C-alpha positions, 0 to 999 in steps of 0.5 A: 526505517528498516521498513522503508529501506526494505520497500524501496529494495523490494517494491515498485512504488506503482505497486502501492496504487495497483494493489488498491485497485486490485484488492479494494476497487479503489484508484488513486493515482501516483504522487510522481504524476503530480511532481510528488515523490514517488512514494506518495499517493493522489487522493481527489477530494472534488466529487466523492461522497465523504463516507467513501474517504472512510473507505480509501482510508481503510483500503490504504492502511491495509495494503500498507500493513500487508507490506509490514507482514511482508517485511516481518516476514522476510526478516523472519518475525511474526506479525505484529497485533496477531489477526488471522483475517489480515491480508496476504503478503504483497505479490511480487512485481518486477521494479523495471 
């Protein structure tokens, strides 16, 4: 719940899909364009090979993990699960 509050105050909903594209080469659409919640993404199941969905899942988890780490850093907490190869903190984007 605290992480959700922090995300809404510090991260624009589109940042998630931009990070997926920039950092992982995966393009998903923000759900709000399909009358879904702002904090959702849309994945096409129409024409991708099955193994690609594993890659999408790993990338989504990596981006989500980086936001969790940024939240913990903002609160002065050490990252949980300590892997030194984890994603860097999210890039700051304007909420405008």
